[in-house]
VOGU-3710 file (C-alpha; in Angstrom, 3 decimals, decimal comma):
1> mkgfveklgf> 0,091/0,010/-0,127  2,639/2,600/-0,089  3,173/4,398/-2,883  -0,142/3,472/-4,221  -2,046/6,645/-4,140  0,946/8,000/-6,670  0,762/4,858/-8,618  -2,715/5,685/-9,523  -1,445/9,154/-10,409  -3,574/10,511/-7,986
11> sdmlattnin> -1,077/12,884/-6,216  -2,237/16,284/-7,504  -5,857/15,398/-6,969  -4,642/14,814/-3,023  -2,517/18,428/-3,108  -6,179/20,018/-4,047  -7,524/18,903/-0,287  -4,616/20,704/1,199  -3,776/18,262/3,974  -0,524/17,246/4,904
21> ftsdnlediy> -0,358/13,562/4,776  2,476/12,278/6,698  2,684/8,975/4,837  2,214/7,861/1,250  0,319/4,742/2,798  -3,433/4,491/1,304  -4,500/2,943/4,232  -3,347/6,416/6,507  -4,475/8,001/3,892  -7,708/6,950/3,293
31> stlaerkece> -8,813/7,194/6,115  -8,096/10,251/6,662  -9,987/11,513/3,710  -12,645/9,344/5,064  -12,592/11,106/8,420  -13,242/14,898/7,000  -16,834/15,159/5,607  -15,162/18,048/2,844  -12,908/15,287/1,578  -15,792/13,116/0,533
41> gvrlqletai> -15,780/14,095/-3,409  -12,029/13,160/-3,661  -12,454/9,439/-1,345  -15,661/8,931/-3,938  -13,101/9,791/-7,023  -9,858/7,527/-5,136  -12,340/4,632/-4,918  -13,468/4,748/-8,627  -9,644/4,812/-9,500  -8,629/1,915/-6,657
51> ykyfssfelp> -11,376/-0,273/-8,239  -10,419/0,693/-11,940  -7,193/-0,028/-10,873  -7,360/-3,594/-9,715  -10,302/-4,629/-12,538  -7,710/-4,206/-15,107  -5,077/-6,779/-13,345  -4,746/-10,317/-15,028  -2,973/-13,645/-15,011  -0,894/-14,675/-17,473
61> daitkydlli> -0,919/-17,960/-18,847  1,652/-20,019/-17,253  1,195/-21,743/-14,232  1,134/-19,335/-10,818  1,183/-19,419/-7,177  -2,372/-18,474/-7,021  -3,410/-21,932/-9,336  -0,901/-24,019/-7,026  -2,573/-22,453/-3,585  -5,983/-23,064/-4,850
71> lsltkkdcia> -4,947/-26,733/-6,138  -2,821/-27,873/-2,810  -6,317/-27,353/-0,796  -9,950/-29,332/-1,225  -13,767/-28,580/-0,601  -13,076/-29,273/3,084  -10,674/-26,048/3,398  -10,793/-22,370/2,641  -9,310/-19,508/1,352  -10,144/-16,374/2,695
81> tfnwdglmvd> -8,710/-13,492/1,259  -8,109/-9,380/2,007  -7,079/-8,365/-1,504  -9,443/-6,772/-3,954  -8,066/-7,866/-7,693  -9,766/-10,530/-9,141  -6,499/-12,735/-9,601  -7,370/-15,322/-6,844  -10,795/-15,636/-8,797  -9,211/-15,808/-12,184
91> ayrrmmritq> -7,109/-18,645/-10,572  -10,114/-20,599/-9,284  -12,191/-20,776/-12,450  -9,330/-22,056/-14,360  -8,667/-25,049/-11,439  -11,830/-25,819/-12,040  -11,374/-27,278/-15,299  -8,975/-29,881/-13,350  -11,200/-30,860/-10,416  -14,410/-29,482/-8,670
101> dlpemlflhg> -13,203/-30,642/-5,580  -11,537/-27,053/-4,359  -11,779/-24,562/-1,446  -14,533/-22,327/-0,469  -13,577/-18,775/-1,334  -14,312/-15,978/0,429  -13,949/-12,200/0,581  -13,430/-10,323/3,596  -12,593/-7,291/2,206  -15,233/-7,711/-1,121
111> nvkvgycpec> -13,465/-8,235/-4,645  -14,097/-6,691/-7,717  -14,493/-9,883/-9,888  -17,445/-11,062/-7,283  -20,649/-10,254/-7,409  -23,869/-11,484/-5,037  -27,674/-11,427/-5,007  -28,730/-8,806/-2,237  -32,332/-11,187/-2,569  -30,206/-14,807/-1,208
121> gsfgyynyhc> -27,038/-13,846/-0,365  -25,836/-16,135/-2,936  -22,180/-14,926/-4,595  -20,516/-15,482/-7,468  -17,707/-14,725/-10,327  -19,040/-11,277/-11,224  -21,389/-11,196/-14,288  -22,848/-14,268/-13,871  -26,828/-15,357/-12,512  -27,746/-15,862/-9,259
131> pnchttfsps> -28,810/-19,684/-9,559  -31,213/-19,212/-7,123  -32,853/-16,007/-8,024  -32,014/-15,895/-12,123  -30,900/-11,720/-11,639  -27,678/-10,841/-12,558  -25,087/-10,673/-9,728  -24,979/-6,950/-8,001  -21,150/-5,650/-7,686  -19,749/-6,502/-3,986
141> kllypvrqkn> -18,427/-3,232/-2,041  -14,844/-2,963/-1,547  -14,238/-2,306/2,518  -11,813/0,325/2,332  -9,235/1,211/4,892  -10,521/3,296/7,972  -9,379/2,437/11,106  -13,046/1,646/12,090  -14,227/-0,912/10,077  -18,350/-1,800/10,532
151> ynkdnfikdq> -18,168/-5,625/9,413  -21,515/-5,404/9,507  -22,677/-2,448/7,815  -22,437/-4,260/4,393  -24,929/-7,844/4,552  -22,041/-9,469/1,576  -19,430/-8,565/3,764  -21,081/-9,864/6,815  -21,855/-13,803/5,232  -18,252/-13,638/4,554
161> wdlfedylsc> -16,879/-12,966/7,978  -19,279/-15,070/8,984  -18,518/-17,988/7,334  -14,613/-17,357/7,825  -15,131/-17,385/11,405  -16,932/-20,665/11,183  -14,073/-22,377/9,211  -11,211/-20,831/11,086  -12,938/-21,711/14,689  -12,552/-25,542/13,568
171> asivtiygys> -9,436/-25,306/11,502  -6,371/-27,720/12,085  -3,940/-25,787/10,124  -4,241/-22,140/9,571  -1,956/-20,328/6,721  -1,210/-16,733/6,886  0,321/-15,448/3,425  1,176/-11,319/2,921  -1,077/-10,167/5,172  0,762/-8,284/7,907
181> apktdadaie> -2,147/-6,803/10,138  -1,883/-3,662/9,713  -3,264/-0,830/12,454  -6,279/0,089/10,390  -7,314/-3,781/10,860  -7,611/-3,756/14,368  -11,512/-5,120/14,266  -10,866/-7,451/11,360  -7,802/-8,912/13,903  -9,577/-9,039/17,068
191> klknaftria> -12,602/-11,140/15,156  -9,989/-13,324/14,197  -8,531/-13,721/17,894  -12,513/-14,211/18,900  -13,057/-17,031/16,398  -9,939/-18,434/16,887  -10,408/-19,427/20,332  -14,505/-19,911/19,934  -15,134/-23,665/20,117  -11,711/-24,285/22,881
201> kmryldqiqi> -9,084/-21,735/24,744  -6,298/-23,500/23,696  -5,562/-25,432/20,481  -2,548/-27,485/21,715  -2,027/-29,239/18,121  -3,146/-27,123/15,739  -0,373/-25,396/13,578  -0,485/-22,154/12,273  2,249/-21,522/9,568  3,212/-17,815/8,426
211> ierpgfnhne> 3,948/-17,194/4,928  6,872/-13,977/4,866  8,999/-12,342/2,032  12,569/-13,548/1,779  14,443/-12,412/4,912  12,379/-11,444/7,012  13,277/-10,263/10,396  11,396/-13,223/12,794  11,742/-10,993/15,557  9,333/-7,836/13,863
221> isdawedlse> 6,295/-10,250/13,645  3,050/-8,776/14,330  1,950/-8,863/17,045  -1,283/-10,321/16,640  0,399/-13,575/15,524  2,683/-13,552/19,043  -0,895/-13,670/20,401  -2,406/-15,995/17,986  1,084/-18,374/18,978  -0,181/-18,481/22,418
231> yvhghlkiee> -3,720/-20,675/21,693  -2,077/-22,802/19,845  0,918/-23,470/22,752  3,562/-21,912/20,367  3,060/-23,974/17,160  3,996/-20,912/15,297  6,533/-20,943/12,316  7,223/-18,681/9,724  8,119/-19,235/6,515  9,843/-17,830/3,505
241> sffdtylaef> 8,503/-19,633/0,560  5,170/-20,747/-0,257  6,651/-24,009/-1,255  8,085/-24,759/2,657  4,560/-24,787/4,025  2,030/-28,082/4,473  0,141/-26,939/1,806  3,236/-27,545/-0,985  4,791/-30,331/0,682  1,215/-32,254/1,005
251> prrsvegyv> -0,977/-30,997/-1,718  -4,854/-31,832/-0,578  -3,244/-33,565/2,118  -1,930/-30,984/4,880  -3,687/-31,850/7,741  -3,052/-35,774/6,809  0,771/-34,743/6,126  1,084/-32,837/9,619  -0,359/-35,801/11,629
//
């Protein structure tokens, strides 16, 4: 998120607000705009630019880590993503050519390529029709990085979180990939902790894996993940590659391989 607003070519528009932004991080900038009514017009233009930018992403024809991640899991599993871009959705669609035994996909902050039916709550690819109501899916709203998020305000976001919390409460292995638990996600982190301990406060045999960038200083791990590790009796592993995880070592049988 650092430097992202400049990448969008939105710096000149921000200058019109006469706000001295002390950070170039989108999460900090958007939070500041959202807190000021006089900046609503700029904020809405920024949202439109963000939506268009992430809608333009395309997967290469070659196999990617997205494809491998999805294919490493089965129907008993779940992938919950905070990403707005539709790359995971596109990878899922092409992996369906190989097998229908694929994990549940959940979008905790919305997604540019996911639509939902406001009548029955079904969701799927953004330009498809609801299998129950036979109407075109409505675009899912993106949950932007404000400091006080309301996960219950949007029905689609709320349903996604409810499903995710059910999965998390009984998961044997939790893999965290590319999510640093930023300060603006304080509510999300609290929901993660509450869901993780819903059934049992201590989960002595369960495992948490965190995939970080190569060369990551393990002492800089987020406090949120340190807190979670206490519930699994310290069974927390930090890996520097997807290929070092149970998912890659035992694809489609990660829990069995761990046991």
